[in-house]
All heavy atoms as TSV, in Angstrom:
chain	resi	resn	atom	element	x	y	z
A	1	MET	N	N	138.293	-140.664	3.215
A	1	MET	CA	C	138.939	-139.466	3.649
A	1	MET	C	C	138.153	-138.179	3.313
A	1	MET	O	O	137.943	-138.025	2.063
A	1	MET	CB	C	140.504	-139.425	3.166
A	1	MET	CG	C	141.254	-138.402	3.803
A	1	MET	SD	S	142.941	-138.467	3.295
A	1	MET	CE	C	143.459	-139.935	4.315
A	2	ASP	N	N	137.910	-137.357	4.223
A	2	ASP	CA	C	137.000	-136.167	3.982
A	2	ASP	C	C	137.914	-135.179	3.308
A	2	ASP	O	O	139.076	-134.934	3.660
A	2	ASP	CB	C	136.400	-135.700	5.251
A	2	ASP	CG	C	135.336	-136.616	5.823
A	2	ASP	OD1	O	134.704	-137.316	4.881
A	2	ASP	OD2	O	135.087	-136.518	7.024
A	3	ILE	N	N	137.285	-134.401	2.319
A	3	ILE	CA	C	138.004	-133.292	1.802
A	3	ILE	C	C	137.169	-132.072	2.371
A	3	ILE	O	O	135.965	-131.995	2.299
A	3	ILE	CB	C	137.951	-133.334	0.308
A	3	ILE	CG1	C	138.789	-134.439	-0.205
A	3	ILE	CG2	C	138.485	-131.928	-0.517
A	3	ILE	CD1	C	138.857	-134.691	-1.732
A	4	ILE	N	N	138.067	-131.059	2.870
A	4	ILE	CA	C	137.342	-129.840	3.367
A	4	ILE	C	C	137.698	-128.737	2.323
A	4	ILE	O	O	138.885	-128.529	1.909
A	4	ILE	CB	C	137.954	-129.544	4.674
A	4	ILE	CG1	C	137.522	-130.627	5.758
A	4	ILE	CG2	C	137.517	-128.116	5.289
A	4	ILE	CD1	C	138.232	-130.704	6.968
A	5	ILE	N	N	136.836	-127.822	2.000
A	5	ILE	CA	C	137.032	-126.642	1.241
A	5	ILE	C	C	137.147	-125.440	2.186
A	5	ILE	O	O	136.265	-125.251	2.962
A	5	ILE	CB	C	135.803	-126.406	0.285
A	5	ILE	CG1	C	135.575	-127.711	-0.527
A	5	ILE	CG2	C	136.138	-125.252	-0.664
A	5	ILE	CD1	C	136.767	-128.161	-1.422
A	6	THR	N	N	138.167	-124.697	2.158
A	6	THR	CA	C	138.482	-123.580	2.981
A	6	THR	C	C	139.202	-122.536	2.235
A	6	THR	O	O	139.847	-122.781	1.282
A	6	THR	CB	C	139.311	-124.172	4.106
A	6	THR	OG1	O	139.453	-123.051	5.112
A	6	THR	CG2	C	140.634	-124.677	3.728
A	7	PRO	N	N	139.141	-121.270	2.584
A	7	PRO	CA	C	139.945	-120.342	1.983
A	7	PRO	C	C	141.411	-120.573	2.090
A	7	PRO	O	O	141.945	-121.022	3.092
A	7	PRO	CB	C	139.540	-118.960	2.724
A	7	PRO	CG	C	138.335	-119.294	3.263
A	7	PRO	CD	C	138.257	-120.731	3.621
A	8	MET	N	N	142.148	-120.108	0.963
A	8	MET	CA	C	143.579	-120.177	0.989
A	8	MET	C	C	144.138	-119.203	2.062
A	8	MET	O	O	143.549	-118.250	2.378
A	8	MET	CB	C	144.199	-119.732	-0.274
A	8	MET	CG	C	145.661	-119.837	-0.431
A	8	MET	SD	S	146.278	-119.198	-2.122
A	8	MET	CE	C	145.933	-117.566	-1.947
A	9	THR	N	N	145.157	-119.688	2.663
A	9	THR	CA	C	145.876	-118.857	3.626
A	9	THR	C	C	147.246	-118.763	3.307
A	9	THR	O	O	147.796	-119.339	2.375
A	9	THR	CB	C	145.862	-119.623	5.141
A	9	THR	OG1	O	146.489	-120.758	5.047
A	9	THR	CG2	C	144.481	-119.772	5.533
A	10	THR	N	N	148.171	-117.973	4.044
A	10	THR	CA	C	149.535	-117.825	3.819
A	10	THR	C	C	150.312	-119.261	3.910
A	10	THR	O	O	151.227	-119.496	3.148
A	10	THR	CB	C	150.161	-116.822	4.704
A	10	THR	OG1	O	149.982	-117.266	6.143
A	10	THR	CG2	C	149.769	-115.432	4.519
A	11	SER	N	N	149.656	-120.038	4.715
A	11	SER	CA	C	150.341	-121.357	4.924
A	11	SER	C	C	150.052	-122.436	3.832
A	11	SER	O	O	150.742	-123.508	3.739
A	11	SER	CB	C	150.006	-121.966	6.235
A	11	SER	OG	O	148.634	-122.214	6.428
A	12	THR	N	N	148.949	-122.109	3.063
A	12	THR	CA	C	148.605	-123.069	1.931
A	12	THR	C	C	148.996	-122.596	0.554
A	12	THR	O	O	148.889	-123.184	-0.473
A	12	THR	CB	C	147.103	-123.407	1.979
A	12	THR	OG1	O	146.294	-122.236	1.824
A	12	THR	CG2	C	146.789	-124.174	3.213
A	13	ALA	N	N	149.490	-121.300	0.448
A	13	ALA	CA	C	149.815	-120.681	-0.895
A	13	ALA	C	C	150.846	-121.502	-1.543
A	13	ALA	O	O	150.742	-121.570	-2.690
A	13	ALA	CB	C	150.130	-119.200	-0.681
A	14	GLU	N	N	151.905	-121.826	-0.776
A	14	GLU	CA	C	152.961	-122.672	-1.570
A	14	GLU	C	C	152.390	-123.907	-2.140
A	14	GLU	O	O	152.848	-124.320	-3.186
A	14	GLU	CB	C	154.122	-122.858	-0.511
A	14	GLU	CG	C	155.242	-123.560	-1.139
A	14	GLU	CD	C	156.011	-122.822	-2.247
A	14	GLU	OE1	O	156.137	-121.578	-2.181
A	14	GLU	OE2	O	156.335	-123.513	-3.343
A	15	SER	N	N	151.539	-124.576	-1.479
A	15	SER	CA	C	150.976	-125.907	-2.040
A	15	SER	C	C	150.184	-125.464	-3.164
A	15	SER	O	O	150.191	-126.370	-4.155
A	15	SER	CB	C	150.123	-126.511	-0.809
A	15	SER	OG	O	150.960	-126.993	0.128
A	16	VAL	N	N	149.380	-124.425	-3.161
A	16	VAL	CA	C	148.692	-124.041	-4.363
A	16	VAL	C	C	149.505	-123.765	-5.524
A	16	VAL	O	O	149.332	-124.307	-6.689
A	16	VAL	CB	C	147.836	-122.815	-4.021
A	16	VAL	CG1	C	147.168	-122.274	-5.289
A	16	VAL	CG2	C	146.605	-123.142	-3.058
A	17	ALA	N	N	150.703	-123.113	-5.367
A	17	ALA	CA	C	151.620	-122.781	-6.349
A	17	ALA	C	C	152.292	-124.103	-6.933
A	17	ALA	O	O	152.527	-124.110	-8.080
A	17	ALA	CB	C	152.646	-121.803	-5.832
A	18	GLN	N	N	152.468	-125.120	-6.094
A	18	GLN	CA	C	153.014	-126.385	-6.515
A	18	GLN	C	C	152.072	-127.021	-7.534
A	18	GLN	O	O	152.387	-127.652	-8.558
A	18	GLN	CB	C	153.538	-127.220	-5.400
A	18	GLN	CG	C	154.700	-126.792	-4.561
A	18	GLN	CD	C	155.893	-126.532	-5.474
A	18	GLN	OE1	O	156.192	-127.564	-6.238
A	18	GLN	NE2	N	156.555	-125.456	-5.423
A	19	ILE	N	N	150.839	-127.025	-7.115
A	19	ILE	CA	C	149.746	-127.641	-8.067
A	19	ILE	C	C	149.646	-126.926	-9.308
A	19	ILE	O	O	149.596	-127.461	-10.453
A	19	ILE	CB	C	148.349	-127.708	-7.376
A	19	ILE	CG1	C	148.385	-128.649	-6.138
A	19	ILE	CG2	C	147.224	-128.009	-8.220
A	19	ILE	CD1	C	147.125	-128.507	-5.195
A	20	GLU	N	N	149.672	-125.642	-9.250
A	20	GLU	CA	C	149.512	-124.598	-10.397
A	20	GLU	C	C	150.792	-125.021	-11.351
A	20	GLU	O	O	150.555	-125.047	-12.490
A	20	GLU	CB	C	149.749	-123.210	-9.928
A	20	GLU	CG	C	149.820	-122.225	-10.983
A	20	GLU	CD	C	148.397	-121.673	-11.435
A	20	GLU	OE1	O	147.491	-122.231	-11.172
A	20	GLU	OE2	O	148.450	-120.752	-12.365
A	21	LYS	N	N	151.959	-125.234	-10.673
A	21	LYS	CA	C	153.119	-125.494	-11.526
A	21	LYS	C	C	152.989	-126.794	-12.443
A	21	LYS	O	O	153.455	-126.991	-13.452
A	21	LYS	CB	C	154.438	-125.494	-10.600
A	21	LYS	CG	C	155.684	-125.680	-11.364
A	21	LYS	CD	C	156.848	-125.561	-10.335
A	21	LYS	CE	C	158.139	-125.752	-11.043
A	21	LYS	NZ	N	159.369	-125.675	-10.046
A	22	LYS	N	N	152.397	-127.847	-11.755
A	22	LYS	CA	C	152.106	-129.105	-12.298
A	22	LYS	C	C	151.078	-129.085	-13.492
A	22	LYS	O	O	151.070	-129.899	-14.434
A	22	LYS	CB	C	151.788	-130.159	-11.304
A	22	LYS	CG	C	152.820	-130.522	-10.377
A	22	LYS	CD	C	152.360	-131.513	-9.314
A	22	LYS	CE	C	153.454	-131.904	-8.337
A	22	LYS	NZ	N	152.946	-132.875	-7.380
A	23	CYS	N	N	150.156	-128.034	-13.433
A	23	CYS	CA	C	149.103	-128.055	-14.426
A	23	CYS	C	C	149.217	-127.050	-15.498
A	23	CYS	O	O	148.488	-127.246	-16.509
A	23	CYS	CB	C	147.811	-127.601	-13.541
A	23	CYS	SG	S	147.367	-128.922	-12.351
A	24	PHE	N	N	150.021	-126.037	-15.324
A	24	PHE	CA	C	150.078	-124.979	-16.370
A	24	PHE	C	C	151.477	-124.750	-16.903
A	24	PHE	O	O	152.495	-124.876	-16.091
A	24	PHE	CB	C	149.626	-123.663	-15.886
A	24	PHE	CG	C	148.212	-123.771	-15.372
A	24	PHE	CD1	C	147.680	-123.866	-14.160
A	24	PHE	CD2	C	147.139	-123.729	-16.454
A	24	PHE	CE1	C	146.399	-124.114	-13.811
A	24	PHE	CE2	C	145.757	-123.850	-16.062
A	24	PHE	CZ	C	145.428	-123.968	-14.758
A	25	THR	N	N	151.612	-124.356	-18.180
A	25	THR	CA	C	152.909	-123.951	-18.766
A	25	THR	C	C	153.556	-122.669	-18.271
A	25	THR	O	O	154.644	-122.434	-18.272
A	25	THR	CB	C	152.944	-124.115	-20.220
A	25	THR	OG1	O	152.102	-123.141	-20.724
A	25	THR	CG2	C	152.616	-125.536	-20.600
A	26	GLN	N	N	152.602	-121.668	-17.811
A	26	GLN	CA	C	152.963	-120.441	-17.314
A	26	GLN	C	C	152.374	-120.284	-15.998
A	26	GLN	O	O	151.376	-119.343	-15.890
A	26	GLN	CB	C	152.638	-119.412	-18.371
A	26	GLN	CG	C	153.409	-119.477	-19.708
A	26	GLN	CD	C	152.945	-118.478	-20.747
A	26	GLN	OE1	O	152.086	-117.677	-20.480
A	26	GLN	NE2	N	153.905	-118.165	-21.589
A	27	PRO	N	N	152.705	-120.975	-14.898
A	27	PRO	CA	C	152.050	-120.929	-13.682
A	27	PRO	C	C	152.308	-119.603	-12.848
A	27	PRO	O	O	153.343	-119.017	-13.085
A	27	PRO	CB	C	152.707	-122.184	-12.963
A	27	PRO	CG	C	154.140	-122.150	-13.516
A	27	PRO	CD	C	153.904	-121.897	-14.991
A	28	TRP	N	N	151.299	-119.347	-11.985
A	28	TRP	CA	C	151.484	-118.258	-11.031
A	28	TRP	C	C	152.540	-118.713	-9.995
A	28	TRP	O	O	152.509	-119.942	-9.700
A	28	TRP	CB	C	150.226	-117.977	-10.400
A	28	TRP	CG	C	149.161	-117.184	-11.249
A	28	TRP	CD1	C	149.169	-116.916	-12.508
A	28	TRP	CD2	C	148.050	-116.429	-10.763
A	28	TRP	NE1	N	148.178	-116.255	-12.951
A	28	TRP	CE2	C	147.519	-115.971	-11.762
A	28	TRP	CE3	C	147.594	-116.240	-9.450
A	28	TRP	CZ2	C	146.234	-115.138	-11.571
A	28	TRP	CZ3	C	146.370	-115.456	-9.289
A	28	TRP	CH2	C	145.785	-114.956	-10.423
A	29	SER	N	N	153.210	-117.834	-9.418
A	29	SER	CA	C	154.087	-118.134	-8.294
A	29	SER	C	C	153.357	-118.092	-6.965
A	29	SER	O	O	152.210	-117.650	-6.949
A	29	SER	CB	C	155.213	-117.132	-8.320
A	29	SER	OG	O	154.728	-115.811	-7.892
A	30	ALA	N	N	153.991	-118.563	-5.993
A	30	ALA	CA	C	153.508	-118.521	-4.679
A	30	ALA	C	C	153.208	-116.984	-4.265
A	30	ALA	O	O	152.216	-116.709	-3.557
A	30	ALA	CB	C	154.299	-119.253	-3.558
A	31	ASP	N	N	154.181	-116.194	-4.658
A	31	ASP	CA	C	153.951	-114.779	-4.305
A	31	ASP	C	C	152.706	-114.132	-4.993
A	31	ASP	O	O	151.984	-113.325	-4.382
A	31	ASP	CB	C	155.194	-113.987	-4.794
A	31	ASP	CG	C	156.419	-114.121	-3.946
A	31	ASP	OD1	O	156.259	-114.564	-2.698
A	31	ASP	OD2	O	157.435	-114.006	-4.328
A	32	ALA	N	N	152.459	-114.516	-6.308
A	32	ALA	CA	C	151.297	-114.105	-6.949
A	32	ALA	C	C	150.024	-114.570	-6.144
A	32	ALA	O	O	148.981	-113.723	-6.059
A	32	ALA	CB	C	151.211	-114.689	-8.324
A	33	PHE	N	N	150.000	-115.867	-5.750
A	33	PHE	CA	C	148.854	-116.247	-4.953
A	33	PHE	C	C	148.711	-115.518	-3.678
A	33	PHE	O	O	147.709	-115.165	-3.114
A	33	PHE	CB	C	148.932	-117.695	-4.725
A	33	PHE	CG	C	148.483	-118.566	-5.968
A	33	PHE	CD1	C	149.356	-119.219	-6.701
A	33	PHE	CD2	C	147.098	-118.555	-6.252
A	33	PHE	CE1	C	148.908	-119.869	-7.783
A	33	PHE	CE2	C	146.745	-119.319	-7.402
A	33	PHE	CZ	C	147.617	-119.921	-8.160
A	34	MET	N	N	149.821	-115.206	-3.051
A	34	MET	CA	C	149.918	-114.513	-1.730
A	34	MET	C	C	149.285	-113.015	-2.003
A	34	MET	O	O	148.512	-112.619	-1.065
A	34	MET	CB	C	151.266	-114.346	-1.187
A	34	MET	CG	C	151.911	-115.528	-0.766
A	34	MET	SD	S	151.294	-116.261	0.782
A	34	MET	CE	C	151.963	-115.112	1.913
A	35	LYS	N	N	149.468	-112.441	-3.107
A	35	LYS	CA	C	148.892	-111.131	-3.447
A	35	LYS	C	C	147.464	-111.233	-3.524
A	35	LYS	O	O	146.705	-110.230	-3.207
A	35	LYS	CB	C	149.488	-110.649	-4.624
A	35	LYS	CG	C	150.974	-110.058	-4.508
A	35	LYS	CD	C	151.599	-109.560	-5.807
A	35	LYS	CE	C	153.067	-109.216	-5.472
A	35	LYS	NZ	N	153.777	-108.796	-6.793
A	36	GLU	N	N	146.935	-112.397	-3.983
A	36	GLU	CA	C	145.541	-112.555	-3.984
A	36	GLU	C	C	144.745	-112.492	-2.700
A	36	GLU	O	O	143.615	-112.110	-2.629
A	36	GLU	CB	C	145.157	-113.918	-4.630
A	36	GLU	CG	C	145.572	-114.011	-6.165
A	36	GLU	CD	C	144.798	-113.041	-6.931
A	36	GLU	OE1	O	143.562	-113.301	-7.346
A	36	GLU	OE2	O	145.402	-111.981	-7.256
A	37	LEU	N	N	145.536	-112.819	-1.614
A	37	LEU	CA	C	144.935	-112.696	-0.241
A	37	LEU	C	C	144.502	-111.277	0.142
A	37	LEU	O	O	143.636	-111.085	0.862
A	37	LEU	CB	C	145.901	-113.263	0.754
A	37	LEU	CG	C	146.167	-114.643	0.684
A	37	LEU	CD1	C	147.367	-115.110	1.676
A	37	LEU	CD2	C	145.033	-115.494	1.050
A	38	ASP	N	N	145.192	-110.269	-0.408
A	38	ASP	CA	C	144.990	-108.826	-0.217
A	38	ASP	C	C	144.075	-108.284	-1.326
A	38	ASP	O	O	143.597	-107.057	-1.189
A	38	ASP	CB	C	146.194	-108.093	-0.132
A	38	ASP	CG	C	147.039	-108.439	1.141
A	38	ASP	OD1	O	146.529	-108.908	2.046
A	38	ASP	OD2	O	148.249	-108.351	0.854
A	39	ASN	N	N	143.594	-109.018	-2.335
A	39	ASN	CA	C	142.718	-108.506	-3.366
A	39	ASN	C	C	141.338	-108.786	-3.054
A	39	ASN	O	O	140.725	-109.770	-2.856
A	39	ASN	CB	C	143.117	-109.361	-4.600
A	39	ASN	CG	C	142.281	-108.854	-5.830
A	39	ASN	OD1	O	141.302	-108.022	-5.676
A	39	ASN	ND2	N	142.677	-109.258	-7.034
A	40	PRO	N	N	140.554	-107.516	-2.724
A	40	PRO	CA	C	139.159	-107.744	-2.231
A	40	PRO	C	C	138.238	-108.239	-3.459
A	40	PRO	O	O	137.100	-108.697	-3.075
A	40	PRO	CB	C	138.753	-106.320	-1.933
A	40	PRO	CG	C	139.656	-105.428	-2.777
A	40	PRO	CD	C	140.965	-106.216	-2.876
A	41	ASN	N	N	138.738	-108.339	-4.605
A	41	ASN	CA	C	137.987	-108.839	-5.748
A	41	ASN	C	C	138.218	-110.240	-6.110
A	41	ASN	O	O	138.040	-110.826	-7.257
A	41	ASN	CB	C	137.982	-107.986	-6.993
A	41	ASN	CG	C	137.392	-106.664	-6.711
A	41	ASN	OD1	O	136.214	-106.554	-6.149
A	41	ASN	ND2	N	138.233	-105.476	-6.987
A	42	SER	N	N	138.992	-110.824	-5.253
A	42	SER	CA	C	139.514	-112.252	-5.550
A	42	SER	C	C	139.242	-113.212	-4.452
A	42	SER	O	O	139.375	-112.735	-3.129
A	42	SER	CB	C	140.953	-112.299	-5.797
A	42	SER	OG	O	141.548	-113.571	-5.869
A	43	ILE	N	N	138.990	-114.491	-4.717
A	43	ILE	CA	C	138.935	-115.574	-3.644
A	43	ILE	C	C	139.626	-116.719	-4.116
A	43	ILE	O	O	139.463	-117.132	-5.328
A	43	ILE	CB	C	137.491	-115.772	-3.223
A	43	ILE	CG1	C	137.511	-116.842	-2.058
A	43	ILE	CG2	C	136.616	-116.265	-4.419
A	43	ILE	CD1	C	136.185	-116.960	-1.247
A	44	THR	N	N	140.405	-117.320	-3.283
A	44	THR	CA	C	141.055	-118.673	-3.673
A	44	THR	C	C	140.650	-119.730	-2.523
A	44	THR	O	O	140.854	-119.440	-1.433
A	44	THR	CB	C	142.595	-118.539	-3.766
A	44	THR	OG1	O	142.955	-117.535	-4.652
A	44	THR	CG2	C	143.271	-119.844	-4.166
A	45	LEU	N	N	139.968	-120.703	-2.941
A	45	LEU	CA	C	139.672	-121.740	-2.031
A	45	LEU	C	C	140.457	-122.988	-2.400
A	45	LEU	O	O	140.865	-123.261	-3.495
A	45	LEU	CB	C	138.162	-122.144	-2.320
A	45	LEU	CG	C	137.110	-121.001	-2.225
A	45	LEU	CD1	C	135.659	-121.432	-2.513
A	45	LEU	CD2	C	137.160	-120.439	-0.806
A	46	VAL	N	N	140.767	-123.690	-1.233
A	46	VAL	CA	C	141.542	-124.958	-1.379
A	46	VAL	C	C	140.822	-126.070	-0.939
A	46	VAL	O	O	139.994	-126.017	-0.126
A	46	VAL	CB	C	142.903	-124.710	-0.550
A	46	VAL	CG1	C	143.842	-123.748	-1.208
A	46	VAL	CG2	C	142.685	-124.453	0.856
A	47	ALA	N	N	141.030	-127.226	-1.580
A	47	ALA	CA	C	140.505	-128.477	-1.160
A	47	ALA	C	C	141.627	-129.258	-0.318
A	47	ALA	O	O	142.699	-129.407	-0.842
A	47	ALA	CB	C	140.146	-129.254	-2.285
A	48	VAL	N	N	141.234	-129.646	0.906
A	48	VAL	CA	C	142.306	-130.078	1.750
A	48	VAL	C	C	141.863	-131.419	2.459
A	48	VAL	O	O	140.665	-131.587	2.896
A	48	VAL	CB	C	142.636	-129.197	2.986
A	48	VAL	CG1	C	143.736	-129.710	3.807
A	48	VAL	CG2	C	142.984	-127.920	2.441
A	49	ASN	N	N	142.656	-132.486	2.365
A	49	ASN	CA	C	142.371	-133.607	3.251
A	49	ASN	C	C	143.671	-133.669	4.225
A	49	ASN	O	O	143.707	-132.806	4.957
A	49	ASN	CB	C	142.282	-134.965	2.514
A	49	ASN	CG	C	143.454	-135.315	1.501
A	49	ASN	OD1	O	144.580	-134.785	1.688
A	49	ASN	ND2	N	143.162	-136.092	0.606
A	50	GLU	N	N	144.628	-134.415	4.038
A	50	GLU	CA	C	145.838	-134.266	4.930
A	50	GLU	C	C	146.766	-133.164	4.201
A	50	GLU	O	O	147.556	-132.676	4.952
A	50	GLU	CB	C	146.528	-135.568	4.993
A	50	GLU	CG	C	145.877	-136.674	5.862
A	50	GLU	CD	C	146.552	-137.908	5.924
A	50	GLU	OE1	O	147.697	-138.006	5.449
A	50	GLU	OE2	O	145.964	-138.757	6.403
A	51	ASN	N	N	146.665	-132.882	2.824
A	51	ASN	CA	C	147.456	-131.948	2.106
A	51	ASN	C	C	146.521	-131.272	1.298
A	51	ASN	O	O	145.334	-131.610	0.953
A	51	ASN	CB	C	148.338	-132.733	1.278
A	51	ASN	CG	C	149.364	-133.520	2.036
A	51	ASN	OD1	O	150.030	-133.123	2.853
A	51	ASN	ND2	N	149.358	-134.914	1.728
A	52	VAL	N	N	146.936	-130.091	0.713
A	52	VAL	CA	C	146.152	-129.439	-0.292
A	52	VAL	C	C	146.101	-130.299	-1.559
A	52	VAL	O	O	147.120	-130.654	-2.109
A	52	VAL	CB	C	146.725	-128.088	-0.637
A	52	VAL	CG1	C	146.011	-127.291	-1.784
A	52	VAL	CG2	C	146.784	-127.157	0.640
A	53	VAL	N	N	144.920	-130.692	-2.128
A	53	VAL	CA	C	144.720	-131.505	-3.199
A	53	VAL	C	C	144.128	-130.804	-4.387
A	53	VAL	O	O	144.044	-131.482	-5.469
A	53	VAL	CB	C	143.907	-132.812	-2.806
A	53	VAL	CG1	C	144.702	-133.599	-1.870
A	53	VAL	CG2	C	142.552	-132.456	-2.277
A	54	GLY	N	N	143.849	-129.516	-4.178
A	54	GLY	CA	C	143.131	-128.842	-5.268
A	54	GLY	C	C	142.870	-127.409	-4.843
A	54	GLY	O	O	142.946	-127.141	-3.648
A	55	PHE	N	N	142.561	-126.532	-5.862
A	55	PHE	CA	C	142.230	-125.170	-5.472
A	55	PHE	C	C	141.361	-124.539	-6.618
A	55	PHE	O	O	141.371	-125.039	-7.856
A	55	PHE	CB	C	143.400	-124.358	-5.298
A	55	PHE	CG	C	144.111	-123.972	-6.488
A	55	PHE	CD1	C	144.037	-122.870	-7.319
A	55	PHE	CD2	C	145.190	-124.884	-6.979
A	55	PHE	CE1	C	144.722	-122.430	-8.373
A	55	PHE	CE2	C	145.815	-124.550	-8.147
A	55	PHE	CZ	C	145.629	-123.390	-8.852
A	56	ILE	N	N	140.705	-123.382	-6.345
A	56	ILE	CA	C	140.031	-122.609	-7.415
A	56	ILE	C	C	140.269	-121.181	-7.014
A	56	ILE	O	O	140.151	-120.877	-5.798
A	56	ILE	CB	C	138.562	-122.883	-7.437
A	56	ILE	CG1	C	137.830	-122.237	-8.627
A	56	ILE	CG2	C	137.793	-122.672	-6.157
A	56	ILE	CD1	C	136.451	-122.602	-9.025
A	57	ASN	N	N	140.512	-120.433	-8.046
A	57	ASN	CA	C	140.754	-118.971	-7.857
A	57	ASN	C	C	139.758	-118.221	-8.749
A	57	ASN	O	O	139.683	-118.504	-9.911
A	57	ASN	CB	C	142.132	-118.589	-8.264
A	57	ASN	CG	C	142.452	-117.110	-8.033
A	57	ASN	OD1	O	142.376	-116.355	-9.011
A	57	ASN	ND2	N	142.676	-116.597	-6.884
A	58	ALA	N	N	139.062	-117.317	-8.102
A	58	ALA	CA	C	138.044	-116.513	-8.862
A	58	ALA	C	C	138.178	-114.998	-8.583
A	58	ALA	O	O	138.555	-114.616	-7.555
A	58	ALA	CB	C	136.553	-116.952	-8.447
A	59	HIS	N	N	137.875	-114.270	-9.654
A	59	HIS	CA	C	137.862	-112.781	-9.527
A	59	HIS	C	C	136.491	-112.259	-9.846
A	59	HIS	O	O	135.789	-112.683	-10.768
A	59	HIS	CB	C	138.849	-112.248	-10.574
A	59	HIS	CG	C	140.304	-112.480	-10.170
A	59	HIS	ND1	N	141.256	-112.456	-11.166
A	59	HIS	CD2	C	140.904	-112.717	-9.017
A	59	HIS	CE1	C	142.579	-112.581	-10.574
A	59	HIS	NE2	N	142.241	-112.848	-9.295
A	60	LYS	N	N	136.125	-111.302	-9.069
A	60	LYS	CA	C	134.857	-110.564	-9.413
A	60	LYS	C	C	135.320	-109.474	-10.424
A	60	LYS	O	O	136.302	-108.732	-10.211
A	60	LYS	CB	C	134.336	-109.797	-8.154
A	60	LYS	CG	C	133.133	-109.002	-8.512
A	60	LYS	CD	C	132.611	-108.342	-7.266
A	60	LYS	CE	C	131.330	-107.520	-7.648
A	60	LYS	NZ	N	130.949	-106.641	-6.507
A	61	ILE	N	N	134.553	-109.424	-11.538
A	61	ILE	CA	C	134.795	-108.463	-12.626
A	61	ILE	C	C	133.647	-107.555	-12.883
A	61	ILE	O	O	132.621	-108.066	-13.142
A	61	ILE	CB	C	135.215	-109.277	-13.864
A	61	ILE	CG1	C	136.544	-110.081	-13.668
A	61	ILE	CG2	C	135.470	-108.211	-15.068
A	61	ILE	CD1	C	136.864	-111.026	-14.849
A	62	PHE	N	N	133.839	-106.310	-12.594
A	62	PHE	CA	C	132.814	-105.271	-12.639
A	62	PHE	C	C	131.576	-105.808	-11.914
A	62	PHE	O	O	131.599	-106.229	-10.701
A	62	PHE	CB	C	132.555	-104.949	-14.100
A	62	PHE	CG	C	133.705	-104.431	-14.785
A	62	PHE	CD1	C	134.401	-105.177	-15.737
A	62	PHE	CD2	C	134.184	-103.146	-14.515
A	62	PHE	CE1	C	135.520	-104.664	-16.337
A	62	PHE	CE2	C	135.363	-102.629	-15.143
A	62	PHE	CZ	C	135.884	-103.451	-16.093
A	63	ASP	N	N	130.352	-105.885	-12.540
A	63	ASP	CA	C	129.188	-106.233	-11.840
A	63	ASP	C	C	128.641	-107.659	-12.268
A	63	ASP	O	O	127.573	-108.015	-12.115
A	63	ASP	CB	C	128.007	-105.263	-12.213
A	63	ASP	CG	C	128.348	-103.898	-11.603
A	63	ASP	OD1	O	128.953	-103.853	-10.568
A	63	ASP	OD2	O	127.883	-102.841	-12.237
A	64	GLU	N	N	129.629	-108.487	-12.694
A	64	GLU	CA	C	129.289	-109.846	-13.006
A	64	GLU	C	C	128.972	-110.629	-11.742
A	64	GLU	O	O	129.704	-110.516	-10.802
A	64	GLU	CB	C	130.419	-110.496	-14.022
A	64	GLU	CG	C	130.521	-109.978	-15.319
A	64	GLU	CD	C	131.577	-110.543	-16.125
A	64	GLU	OE1	O	131.914	-111.660	-15.706
A	64	GLU	OE2	O	131.885	-110.040	-17.088
């Protein structure tokens, strides 16, 4: 089964939040991930086969 890497969208943010909840003791909410969609210094990519199976969120910090 192929996995496709694509930018997170409003329709995948809830799935990202569910993965986050399973992995962290202080997880971000779906709303927090939704706000990332409007952040020009942030990108969230999702790994998708039939469902979202993973994600990565990155922020640009200054000139790094």
